[in-house]
VMD Tcl script that builds the backbone (N, CA, C; Angstrom):
set m [mol new atoms 405]
animate dup $m
set s [atomselect $m all]
$s set {name element resname resid chain x y z} {
  {N N UNK 1 A 57.520 171.028 -50.454}
  {CA C UNK 1 A 58.370 170.581 -49.379}
  {C C UNK 1 A 59.242 171.733 -48.902}
  {N N UNK 2 A 59.074 172.071 -47.668}
  {CA C UNK 2 A 59.829 173.178 -47.103}
  {C C UNK 2 A 61.086 172.651 -46.418}
  {N N UNK 3 A 62.192 173.286 -46.698}
  {CA C UNK 3 A 63.428 172.899 -46.030}
  {C C UNK 3 A 63.659 173.852 -44.870}
  {N N UNK 4 A 64.124 173.303 -43.781}
  {CA C UNK 4 A 64.388 174.145 -42.620}
  {C C UNK 4 A 65.857 174.503 -42.580}
  {N N UNK 5 A 66.128 175.764 -42.350}
  {CA C UNK 5 A 67.505 176.228 -42.220}
  {C C UNK 5 A 67.675 176.824 -40.839}
  {N N UNK 6 A 68.839 176.624 -40.265}
  {CA C UNK 6 A 69.114 177.166 -38.934}
  {C C UNK 6 A 69.356 178.668 -39.053}
  {N N UNK 7 A 68.678 179.422 -38.229}
  {CA C UNK 7 A 68.858 180.877 -38.235}
  {C C UNK 7 A 69.923 181.280 -37.224}
  {N N UNK 8 A 70.738 182.239 -37.605}
  {CA C UNK 8 A 71.698 182.799 -36.662}
  {C C UNK 8 A 70.953 183.834 -35.832}
  {N N UNK 9 A 71.031 183.679 -34.536}
  {CA C UNK 9 A 70.303 184.595 -33.651}
  {C C UNK 9 A 71.118 185.875 -33.497}
  {N N UNK 10 A 70.573 186.970 -33.991}
  {CA C UNK 10 A 71.204 188.282 -33.843}
  {C C UNK 10 A 70.401 189.096 -32.844}
  {N N UNK 11 A 71.085 189.653 -31.873}
  {CA C UNK 11 A 70.436 190.571 -30.939}
  {C C UNK 11 A 70.922 191.973 -31.292}
  {N N UNK 12 A 69.986 192.895 -31.461}
  {CA C UNK 12 A 70.328 194.251 -31.892}
  {C C UNK 12 A 70.036 195.237 -30.768}
  {N N UNK 13 A 70.953 196.185 -30.579}
  {CA C UNK 13 A 70.772 197.229 -29.572}
  {C C UNK 13 A 71.272 198.554 -30.096}
  {N N UNK 14 A 70.641 199.640 -29.664}
  {CA C UNK 14 A 71.051 200.983 -30.064}
  {C C UNK 14 A 71.537 201.740 -28.834}
  {N N UNK 15 A 72.696 202.374 -28.959}
  {CA C UNK 15 A 73.238 203.158 -27.855}
  {C C UNK 15 A 73.440 204.599 -28.279}
  {N N UNK 16 A 73.249 205.520 -27.344}
  {CA C UNK 16 A 73.438 206.943 -27.641}
  {C C UNK 16 A 74.219 207.609 -26.519}
  {N N UNK 17 A 75.060 208.584 -26.895}
  {CA C UNK 17 A 75.807 209.371 -25.921}
  {C C UNK 17 A 76.216 210.656 -26.606}
  {N N UNK 18 A 75.908 211.807 -26.000}
  {CA C UNK 18 A 76.150 213.116 -26.600}
  {C C UNK 18 A 75.507 213.146 -27.989}
  {N N UNK 19 A 76.292 213.273 -29.063}
  {CA C UNK 19 A 75.694 213.285 -30.409}
  {C C UNK 19 A 76.020 212.009 -31.178}
  {N N UNK 20 A 76.519 210.991 -30.489}
  {CA C UNK 20 A 76.896 209.734 -31.135}
  {C C UNK 20 A 75.775 208.708 -31.060}
  {N N UNK 21 A 75.653 207.906 -32.110}
  {CA C UNK 21 A 74.678 206.822 -32.156}
  {C C UNK 21 A 75.395 205.553 -32.603}
  {N N UNK 22 A 75.197 204.470 -31.857}
  {CA C UNK 22 A 75.821 203.193 -32.190}
  {C C UNK 22 A 74.743 202.133 -32.372}
  {N N UNK 23 A 74.819 201.405 -33.502}
  {CA C UNK 23 A 73.933 200.259 -33.737}
  {C C UNK 23 A 74.776 199.005 -33.554}
  {N N UNK 24 A 74.349 198.141 -32.638}
  {CA C UNK 24 A 75.161 196.999 -32.228}
  {C C UNK 24 A 74.431 195.694 -32.522}
  {N N UNK 25 A 75.165 194.726 -33.090}
  {CA C UNK 25 A 74.655 193.363 -33.302}
  {C C UNK 25 A 75.502 192.411 -32.478}
  {N N UNK 26 A 74.832 191.558 -31.704}
  {CA C UNK 26 A 75.521 190.537 -30.915}
  {C C UNK 26 A 75.009 189.185 -31.381}
  {N N UNK 27 A 75.955 188.274 -31.674}
  {CA C UNK 27 A 75.568 186.918 -32.085}
  {C C UNK 27 A 76.528 185.928 -31.429}
  {N N UNK 28 A 76.108 184.679 -31.282}
  {CA C UNK 28 A 77.010 183.677 -30.693}
  {C C UNK 28 A 78.283 183.565 -31.536}
  {N N UNK 29 A 79.421 183.477 -30.868}
  {CA C UNK 29 A 80.683 183.411 -31.602}
  {C C UNK 29 A 81.851 183.158 -30.682}
  {N N UNK 30 A 83.021 183.655 -31.104}
  {CA C UNK 30 A 84.237 183.385 -30.336}
  {C C UNK 30 A 84.959 184.652 -29.873}
  {N N UNK 31 A 84.270 185.764 -29.799}
  {CA C UNK 31 A 84.841 186.967 -29.212}
  {C C UNK 31 A 85.348 188.012 -30.184}
  {N N UNK 32 A 84.951 187.975 -31.448}
  {CA C UNK 32 A 85.377 188.999 -32.410}
  {C C UNK 32 A 84.579 190.272 -32.175}
  {N N UNK 33 A 85.243 191.418 -32.319}
  {CA C UNK 33 A 84.576 192.704 -32.139}
  {C C UNK 33 A 85.015 193.629 -33.269}
  {N N UNK 34 A 84.059 194.079 -34.087}
  {CA C UNK 34 A 84.345 194.991 -35.192}
  {C C UNK 34 A 83.570 196.288 -35.005}
  {N N UNK 35 A 84.256 197.407 -35.201}
  {CA C UNK 35 A 83.610 198.713 -35.131}
  {C C UNK 35 A 83.850 199.394 -36.470}
  {N N UNK 36 A 82.781 199.684 -37.202}
  {CA C UNK 36 A 82.872 200.268 -38.550}
  {C C UNK 36 A 83.886 199.514 -39.420}
  {N N UNK 37 A 83.789 198.182 -39.394}
  {CA C UNK 37 A 84.638 197.272 -40.180}
  {C C UNK 37 A 86.114 197.346 -39.812}
  {N N UNK 38 A 86.420 197.835 -38.603}
  {CA C UNK 38 A 87.797 197.879 -38.107}
  {C C UNK 38 A 87.867 197.203 -36.737}
  {N N UNK 39 A 89.052 196.801 -36.331}
  {CA C UNK 39 A 89.212 196.167 -35.023}
  {C C UNK 39 A 89.074 197.221 -33.919}
  {N N UNK 40 A 88.846 196.747 -32.710}
  {CA C UNK 40 A 88.686 197.646 -31.558}
  {C C UNK 40 A 89.940 198.482 -31.342}
  {N N UNK 41 A 91.123 197.844 -31.415}
  {CA C UNK 41 A 92.396 198.545 -31.177}
  {C C UNK 41 A 92.658 199.604 -32.244}
  {N N UNK 42 A 92.232 199.314 -33.458}
  {CA C UNK 42 A 92.438 200.259 -34.560}
  {C C UNK 42 A 91.482 201.446 -34.453}
  {N N UNK 43 A 90.225 201.191 -34.051}
  {CA C UNK 43 A 89.227 202.256 -34.014}
  {C C UNK 43 A 89.381 203.140 -32.772}
  {N N UNK 44 A 89.640 202.518 -31.615}
  {CA C UNK 44 A 89.839 203.272 -30.370}
  {C C UNK 44 A 91.265 203.043 -29.869}
  {N N UNK 45 A 92.226 203.912 -30.240}
  {CA C UNK 45 A 93.609 203.708 -29.807}
  {C C UNK 45 A 93.832 203.996 -28.316}
  {N N UNK 46 A 92.927 204.718 -27.668}
  {CA C UNK 46 A 93.092 205.068 -26.257}
  {C C UNK 46 A 92.496 203.959 -25.385}
  {N N UNK 47 A 93.258 203.520 -24.370}
  {CA C UNK 47 A 92.834 202.416 -23.493}
  {C C UNK 47 A 91.517 202.711 -22.791}
  {N N UNK 48 A 91.322 203.948 -22.356}
  {CA C UNK 48 A 90.102 204.317 -21.629}
  {C C UNK 48 A 88.860 204.049 -22.480}
  {N N UNK 49 A 88.901 204.420 -23.745}
  {CA C UNK 49 A 87.761 204.194 -24.634}
  {C C UNK 49 A 87.539 202.702 -24.880}
  {N N UNK 50 A 88.635 201.946 -25.046}
  {CA C UNK 50 A 88.535 200.499 -25.251}
  {C C UNK 50 A 87.896 199.813 -24.041}
  {N N UNK 51 A 88.350 200.204 -22.858}
  {CA C UNK 51 A 87.802 199.611 -21.630}
  {C C UNK 51 A 86.326 199.944 -21.467}
  {N N UNK 52 A 85.949 201.145 -21.861}
  {CA C UNK 52 A 84.555 201.587 -21.783}
  {C C UNK 52 A 83.669 200.712 -22.670}
  {N N UNK 53 A 84.148 200.427 -23.888}
  {CA C UNK 53 A 83.386 199.612 -24.839}
  {C C UNK 53 A 83.242 198.179 -24.326}
  {N N UNK 54 A 84.318 197.631 -23.765}
  {CA C UNK 54 A 84.330 196.231 -23.337}
  {C C UNK 54 A 83.714 195.997 -21.962}
  {N N UNK 55 A 83.431 197.067 -21.217}
  {CA C UNK 55 A 82.952 196.934 -19.838}
  {C C UNK 55 A 81.740 196.008 -19.684}
  {N N UNK 56 A 80.662 196.150 -20.473}
  {CA C UNK 56 A 79.511 195.264 -20.273}
  {C C UNK 56 A 79.845 193.798 -20.561}
  {N N UNK 57 A 80.681 193.546 -21.567}
  {CA C UNK 57 A 81.057 192.175 -21.915}
  {C C UNK 57 A 81.909 191.541 -20.818}
  {N N UNK 58 A 82.864 192.313 -20.291}
  {CA C UNK 58 A 83.730 191.799 -19.234}
  {C C UNK 58 A 82.965 191.578 -17.933}
  {N N UNK 59 A 82.090 192.519 -17.596}
  {CA C UNK 59 A 81.349 192.421 -16.337}
  {C C UNK 59 A 80.397 191.217 -16.345}
  {N N UNK 60 A 79.799 190.920 -17.501}
  {CA C UNK 60 A 78.880 189.776 -17.620}
  {C C UNK 60 A 79.631 188.477 -17.935}
  {N N UNK 61 A 80.967 188.566 -18.087}
  {CA C UNK 61 A 81.827 187.412 -18.380}
  {C C UNK 61 A 81.344 186.647 -19.614}
  {N N UNK 62 A 81.044 187.391 -20.676}
  {CA C UNK 62 A 80.503 186.800 -21.901}
  {C C UNK 62 A 81.350 187.177 -23.120}
  {N N UNK 63 A 82.500 187.796 -22.868}
  {CA C UNK 63 A 83.327 188.359 -23.940}
  {C C UNK 63 A 83.773 187.317 -24.977}
  {N N UNK 64 A 84.108 186.113 -24.544}
  {CA C UNK 64 A 84.598 185.080 -25.467}
  {C C UNK 64 A 83.486 184.234 -26.071}
  {N N UNK 65 A 82.250 184.510 -25.716}
  {CA C UNK 65 A 81.129 183.692 -26.178}
  {C C UNK 65 A 80.302 184.349 -27.274}
  {N N UNK 66 A 80.556 185.641 -27.551}
  {CA C UNK 66 A 79.751 186.358 -28.545}
  {C C UNK 66 A 80.644 187.147 -29.507}
  {N N UNK 67 A 80.145 187.336 -30.722}
  {CA C UNK 67 A 80.762 188.239 -31.689}
  {C C UNK 67 A 79.943 189.525 -31.696}
  {N N UNK 68 A 80.609 190.663 -31.776}
  {CA C UNK 68 A 79.939 191.962 -31.747}
  {C C UNK 68 A 80.317 192.753 -32.991}
  {N N UNK 69 A 79.306 193.274 -33.688}
  {CA C UNK 69 A 79.523 194.136 -34.855}
  {C C UNK 69 A 78.839 195.472 -34.568}
  {N N UNK 70 A 79.593 196.557 -34.657}
  {CA C UNK 70 A 79.078 197.887 -34.300}
  {C C UNK 70 A 79.222 198.832 -35.477}
  {N N UNK 71 A 78.166 199.621 -35.725}
  {CA C UNK 71 A 78.211 200.746 -36.675}
  {C C UNK 71 A 77.954 201.998 -35.835}
  {N N UNK 72 A 78.923 202.896 -35.781}
  {CA C UNK 72 A 78.786 204.093 -34.941}
  {C C UNK 72 A 79.120 205.327 -35.762}
  {N N UNK 73 A 78.383 206.418 -35.512}
  {CA C UNK 73 A 78.674 207.680 -36.200}
  {C C UNK 73 A 78.299 208.847 -35.293}
  {N N UNK 74 A 78.857 210.012 -35.597}
  {CA C UNK 74 A 78.565 211.239 -34.858}
  {C C UNK 74 A 79.453 211.391 -33.635}
  {N N UNK 75 A 79.697 212.630 -33.253}
  {CA C UNK 75 A 80.435 212.909 -32.026}
  {C C UNK 75 A 81.912 212.589 -32.118}
  {N N UNK 76 A 82.538 212.483 -30.948}
  {CA C UNK 76 A 83.973 212.203 -30.864}
  {C C UNK 76 A 84.228 210.859 -30.204}
  {N N UNK 77 A 85.462 210.655 -29.784}
  {CA C UNK 77 A 85.854 209.366 -29.216}
  {C C UNK 77 A 85.069 208.996 -27.964}
  {N N UNK 78 A 84.954 209.920 -27.029}
  {CA C UNK 78 A 84.271 209.629 -25.766}
  {C C UNK 78 A 82.796 209.335 -25.991}
  {N N UNK 79 A 82.150 210.150 -26.814}
  {CA C UNK 79 A 80.736 209.936 -27.104}
  {C C UNK 79 A 80.510 208.617 -27.816}
  {N N UNK 80 A 81.376 208.286 -28.764}
  {CA C UNK 80 A 81.222 207.046 -29.512}
  {C C UNK 80 A 81.460 205.822 -28.637}
  {N N UNK 81 A 82.457 205.892 -27.752}
  {CA C UNK 81 A 82.706 204.740 -26.880}
  {C C UNK 81 A 81.556 204.556 -25.895}
  {N N UNK 82 A 80.987 205.653 -25.406}
  {CA C UNK 82 A 79.826 205.559 -24.517}
  {C C UNK 82 A 78.601 205.008 -25.226}
  {N N UNK 83 A 78.407 205.409 -26.474}
  {CA C UNK 83 A 77.285 204.897 -27.265}
  {C C UNK 83 A 77.459 203.404 -27.534}
  {N N UNK 84 A 78.685 202.983 -27.826}
  {CA C UNK 84 A 78.961 201.559 -28.050}
  {C C UNK 84 A 78.682 200.756 -26.787}
  {N N UNK 85 A 79.090 201.290 -25.640}
  {CA C UNK 85 A 78.865 200.600 -24.374}
  {C C UNK 85 A 77.377 200.368 -24.125}
  {N N UNK 86 A 76.569 201.407 -24.299}
  {CA C UNK 86 A 75.132 201.274 -24.072}
  {C C UNK 86 A 74.496 200.354 -25.110}
  {N N UNK 87 A 74.936 200.450 -26.357}
  {CA C UNK 87 A 74.414 199.593 -27.411}
  {C C UNK 87 A 74.714 198.123 -27.150}
  {N N UNK 88 A 75.944 197.827 -26.699}
  {CA C UNK 88 A 76.310 196.448 -26.371}
  {C C UNK 88 A 75.450 195.936 -25.221}
  {N N UNK 89 A 75.256 196.782 -24.210}
  {CA C UNK 89 A 74.445 196.375 -23.052}
  {C C UNK 89 A 73.005 196.071 -23.473}
  {N N UNK 90 A 72.432 196.904 -24.320}
  {CA C UNK 90 A 71.051 196.680 -24.769}
  {C C UNK 90 A 70.947 195.429 -25.646}
  {N N UNK 91 A 71.956 195.199 -26.485}
  {CA C UNK 91 A 71.954 194.002 -27.322}
  {C C UNK 91 A 72.123 192.742 -26.471}
  {N N UNK 92 A 72.985 192.819 -25.442}
  {CA C UNK 92 A 73.151 191.677 -24.532}
  {C C UNK 92 A 71.859 191.356 -23.799}
  {N N UNK 93 A 71.108 192.391 -23.465}
  {CA C UNK 93 A 69.825 192.194 -22.785}
  {C C UNK 93 A 68.863 191.410 -23.674}
  {N N UNK 94 A 68.858 191.714 -24.961}
  {CA C UNK 94 A 68.012 190.958 -25.901}
  {C C UNK 94 A 68.569 189.558 -26.151}
  {N N UNK 95 A 69.893 189.440 -26.109}
  {CA C UNK 95 A 70.560 188.159 -26.342}
  {C C UNK 95 A 70.285 187.191 -25.193}
  {N N UNK 96 A 70.359 187.699 -23.953}
  {CA C UNK 96 A 70.130 186.880 -22.763}
  {C C UNK 96 A 69.486 187.746 -21.688}
  {N N UNK 97 A 68.188 187.573 -21.482}
  {CA C UNK 97 A 67.452 188.442 -20.548}
  {C C UNK 97 A 67.846 188.211 -19.093}
  {N N UNK 98 A 68.569 187.135 -18.798}
  {CA C UNK 98 A 69.019 186.878 -17.425}
  {C C UNK 98 A 70.099 187.869 -16.985}
  {N N UNK 99 A 70.703 188.571 -17.936}
  {CA C UNK 99 A 71.786 189.516 -17.620}
  {C C UNK 99 A 71.289 190.881 -17.174}
  {N N UNK 100 A 69.959 191.097 -17.191}
  {CA C UNK 100 A 69.423 192.434 -16.907}
  {C C UNK 100 A 69.850 192.970 -15.543}
  {N N UNK 101 A 69.784 192.151 -14.519}
  {CA C UNK 101 A 70.129 192.612 -13.171}
  {C C UNK 101 A 71.589 193.058 -13.101}
  {N N UNK 102 A 72.478 192.277 -13.725}
  {CA C UNK 102 A 73.904 192.632 -13.741}
  {C C UNK 102 A 74.137 193.939 -14.498}
  {N N UNK 103 A 73.475 194.091 -15.654}
  {CA C UNK 103 A 73.668 195.289 -16.471}
  {C C UNK 103 A 73.114 196.531 -15.784}
  {N N UNK 104 A 71.981 196.397 -15.105}
  {CA C UNK 104 A 71.403 197.539 -14.392}
  {C C UNK 104 A 72.237 197.921 -13.172}
  {N N UNK 105 A 72.848 196.925 -12.555}
  {CA C UNK 105 A 73.663 197.148 -11.362}
  {C C UNK 105 A 74.792 198.146 -11.631}
  {N N UNK 106 A 75.436 198.014 -12.780}
  {CA C UNK 106 A 76.529 198.921 -13.160}
  {C C UNK 106 A 76.053 200.074 -14.042}
  {N N UNK 107 A 74.748 200.217 -14.230}
  {CA C UNK 107 A 74.128 201.299 -14.995}
  {C C UNK 107 A 74.576 201.337 -16.456}
  {N N UNK 108 A 74.781 200.158 -17.062}
  {CA C UNK 108 A 75.140 200.098 -18.474}
  {C C UNK 108 A 73.941 200.401 -19.372}
  {N N UNK 109 A 72.730 200.216 -18.855}
  {CA C UNK 109 A 71.527 200.428 -19.669}
  {C C UNK 109 A 70.996 201.855 -19.564}
  {N N UNK 110 A 71.561 202.648 -18.652}
  {CA C UNK 110 A 71.079 204.009 -18.417}
  {C C UNK 110 A 71.710 204.979 -19.413}
  {N N UNK 111 A 70.887 205.785 -20.058}
  {CA C UNK 111 A 71.354 206.786 -21.020}
  {C C UNK 111 A 71.968 207.948 -20.261}
  {N N UNK 112 A 73.180 208.350 -20.628}
  {CA C UNK 112 A 73.823 209.519 -20.036}
  {C C UNK 112 A 73.223 210.757 -20.706}
  {N N UNK 113 A 72.438 211.519 -19.969}
  {CA C UNK 113 A 71.655 212.611 -20.541}
  {C C UNK 113 A 72.443 213.906 -20.711}
  {N N UNK 114 A 73.715 213.925 -20.302}
  {CA C UNK 114 A 74.490 215.166 -20.405}
  {C C UNK 114 A 74.759 215.511 -21.865}
  {N N UNK 115 A 74.343 216.715 -22.245}
  {CA C UNK 115 A 74.527 217.191 -23.615}
  {C C UNK 115 A 75.173 218.573 -23.557}
  {N N UNK 116 A 75.648 219.026 -24.710}
  {CA C UNK 116 A 76.212 220.366 -24.793}
  {C C UNK 116 A 75.076 221.378 -24.638}
  {N N UNK 117 A 75.326 222.398 -23.816}
  {CA C UNK 117 A 74.308 223.429 -23.597}
  {C C UNK 117 A 74.249 224.359 -24.814}
  {N N UNK 118 A 73.052 224.757 -25.176}
  {CA C UNK 118 A 72.909 225.562 -26.375}
  {C C UNK 118 A 73.392 226.989 -26.168}
  {N N UNK 119 A 73.789 227.642 -27.272}
  {CA C UNK 119 A 74.204 229.044 -27.253}
  {C C UNK 119 A 72.967 229.911 -27.112}
  {N N UNK 120 A 73.065 230.940 -26.257}
  {CA C UNK 120 A 71.936 231.859 -26.061}
  {C C UNK 120 A 72.165 233.141 -26.853}
  {N N UNK 121 A 71.066 233.785 -27.285}
  {CA C UNK 121 A 71.201 235.037 -28.042}
  {C C UNK 121 A 71.839 236.143 -27.193}
  {N N UNK 122 A 72.703 236.937 -27.803}
  {CA C UNK 122 A 73.349 238.037 -27.097}
  {C C UNK 122 A 74.605 237.621 -26.355}
  {N N UNK 123 A 74.921 236.335 -26.342}
  {CA C UNK 123 A 76.127 235.848 -25.666}
  {C C UNK 123 A 77.058 235.212 -26.696}
  {N N UNK 124 A 78.327 235.030 -26.305}
  {CA C UNK 124 A 79.301 234.424 -27.207}
  {C C UNK 124 A 79.187 232.908 -27.233}
  {N N UNK 125 A 78.724 232.341 -26.155}
  {CA C UNK 125 A 78.555 230.888 -26.071}
  {C C UNK 125 A 77.316 230.595 -25.262}
  {N N UNK 126 A 77.308 229.481 -24.545}
  {CA C UNK 126 A 76.153 229.132 -23.731}
  {C C UNK 126 A 76.011 230.105 -22.563}
  {N N UNK 127 A 77.165 230.477 -21.971}
  {CA C UNK 127 A 77.119 231.368 -20.801}
  {C C UNK 127 A 78.061 232.559 -20.896}
  {N N UNK 128 A 79.054 232.506 -21.750}
  {CA C UNK 128 A 80.035 233.574 -21.825}
  {C C UNK 128 A 79.421 234.818 -22.445}
  {N N UNK 129 A 79.520 235.892 -21.694}
  {CA C UNK 129 A 78.979 237.161 -22.169}
  {C C UNK 129 A 80.037 237.970 -22.899}
  {N N UNK 130 A 79.713 239.233 -23.163}
  {CA C UNK 130 A 80.682 240.117 -23.810}
  {C C UNK 130 A 81.619 240.689 -22.770}
  {N N UNK 131 A 82.797 241.104 -23.207}
  {CA C UNK 131 A 83.767 241.683 -22.277}
  {C C UNK 131 A 83.294 243.056 -21.826}
  {N N UNK 132 A 83.425 243.326 -20.527}
  {CA C UNK 132 A 82.988 244.610 -19.972}
  {C C UNK 132 A 83.940 245.722 -20.394}
  {N N UNK 133 A 83.368 246.838 -20.863}
  {CA C UNK 133 A 84.167 247.979 -21.234}
  {C C UNK 133 A 83.694 249.201 -20.437}
  {N N UNK 134 A 84.625 249.833 -19.735}
  {CA C UNK 134 A 84.266 250.983 -18.898}
  {C C UNK 134 A 83.911 252.196 -19.758}
  {N N UNK 135 A 84.572 252.338 -20.881}
  {CA C UNK 135 A 84.325 253.494 -21.742}
  {C C UNK 135 A 83.809 253.104 -23.104}
}
mol reanalyze $m
mol bondsrecalc $m
mol representation Tube
mol addrep $m
């Protein structure tokens, strides 16, 4: 005799920005958001980063209907908040496919391809050369 148990529907999305990677889980809930086992305000003290993370949830008007759990590593604040934003958008797409048009409209699903330019041989950085000496 098999017993049936109700499964919690988890939608998973991965976001990337610069050198940061965010793994995001979205499940039905009441609006809790945890980043690396900390609250949003504790993890991102700057308003700009907080708004960036919450943008897909606010734009789709689904912020109070889902719980979000994020594991993010690598990079700095801006890269991590951008990775979280893309990860949330991708997880929302799996959670509710009707949101795709809204998410694409604001480019939440598009990967920001800007990366740090590599250092070239013979130069001090990516483009900075040596100081000119007359003698």
